[in-house]
C-alpha positions in Angstrom: 0.0 0.0 0.0 1.1 3.5 -0.8 -0.3 6.8 0.4 0.1 10.5 -0.6 -0.9 13.4 1.6 -1.7 16.8 0.0 -3.0 20.0 1.5 -5.2 22.1 -0.8 -4.8 25.7 0.4 -7.6 27.0 -1.9 -10.2 24.6 -0.5 -8.6 24.2 3.0 -8.8 20.4 2.9 -6.3 17.6 3.3 -6.5 14.9 0.7 -5.0 11.5 1.5 -4.8 9.3 -1.5 -4.3 5.6 -0.9 -3.4 2.9 -3.5 -3.1 -0.8 -3.2 -4.1 -3.3 -0.5 -4.7 -1.6 2.8 -2.6 -3.0 5.6 -2.7 -2.0 9.2 1.0 -0.9 9.7 1.0 1.4 6.7 -2.3 3.0 7.4 -1.2 3.7 11.0 1.8 5.4 9.6 -0.4 7.4 7.2 -2.6 8.4 10.2 0.5 9.7 12.1 1.7 11.6 9.0 -1.8 13.1 8.5 -1.6 14.3 12.1 1.5 16.4 11.2 -0.2 17.9 8.2 -3.3 18.7 10.3 -1.2 20.6 12.8 1.0 22.3 10.2 -2.1 23.7 8.4 -4.5 23.9 11.3 -7.0 22.0 9.1 -9.1 19.1 10.4 -11.1 18.5 7.1 -9.8 15.3 5.5 -10.8 13.5 2.4 -9.5 9.9 2.2 -9.5 8.8 -1.5 -9.8 5.0 -1.3 -10.9 4.4 -4.9 -7.7 2.5 -5.8 -7.5 0.4 -2.7 -8.5 -3.1 -1.6 -9.8 -3.1 2.0 -9.2 -6.6 3.3 -8.5 -5.9 7.0 -10.9 -7.5 9.5 -13.6 -5.7 11.6 -11.5 -5.8 14.8 -8.6 -4.1 12.9 -11.1 -1.5 11.5 -12.2 -0.7 15.1 -8.6 -0.5 16.3 -7.7 1.9 13.4 -10.6 4.1 14.3 -9.4 4.2 17.9 -5.8 4.9 16.8 -7.1 7.8 14.7 -8.9 9.3 17.7 -5.9 8.8 19.9 -3.7 10.5 17.3 -6.0 13.5 17.1 -6.1 13.8 20.9 -2.3 13.5 21.2 -2.1 16.4 18.8 -4.6 18.4 20.9 -7.2 18.2 18.1 -10.8 17.7 19.1 -11.9 14.6 17.3 -15.5 15.7 17.3 -14.6 18.9 15.3 -12.8 16.9 12.7 -14.6 16.0 9.5 -13.6 13.1 7.3 -14.8 11.9 3.9 -14.4 8.3 2.7 -14.3 8.7 -1.1 -14.9 5.4 -2.9 -16.3 4.1 -6.1 -20.0 3.1 -6.2 -18.9 -0.5 -7.1 -16.0 -0.5 -4.7 -15.0 -4.0 -3.7 -15.4 -4.7 0.1 -17.5 -1.5 0.3 -19.2 -2.9 3.4 -15.9 -2.4 5.4 -16.0 1.3 4.5 -19.6 1.4 5.6 -18.7 -0.3 8.9 -16.0 2.3 9.5 -18.5 5.1 8.8 -21.0 3.5 11.2 -18.7 3.1 14.1 -17.4 6.6 13.6 -20.8 8.2 13.5 -21.9 6.1 16.5 -19.0 7.6 18.4 -20.0 11.2 17.5 -17.4 11.6 14.8 -18.3 13.4 11.6 -17.5 10.8 8.9 -19.4 10.2 5.6 -19.0 8.1 2.5 -19.1 9.8 -0.9 -18.9 8.6 -4.5 -18.6 12.1 -6.0 -15.7 14.3 -5.1 -17.5 17.6 -5.7 -20.3 16.6 -3.3 -17.6 15.4 -0.8 -15.9 18.8 -0.9 -19.2 20.6 -0.6 -20.1 18.6 2.6 -16.7 18.8 4.2 -16.6 22.6 3.6 -19.8 23.4 5.5 
């Protein structure tokens, strides 16, 4: 798995593009790197582009990744309830139910996370 993190100064969003089969160690590293970008730009609006990924990790790992994300935000003194995250996937994304599970556990824990299939709509939602 590879990831790329970009800050869009015009739209005031962070775009994390992931490619390949998602594995826990690499995504944890991406989370830590995203934390640095959040602090550097004082921006807590993140779009995760998962369109070119294969999400094969289990549900327990998904829950642990959510918890790691929240811990990382708190360690960087960022309120996790003020952060907005988009999961940008294809409508026919393989293993889409894993993305839906992540969205559900996030929302159930008062995090602002939403799945989108259209980047323009994702940017519109995250910018509100």
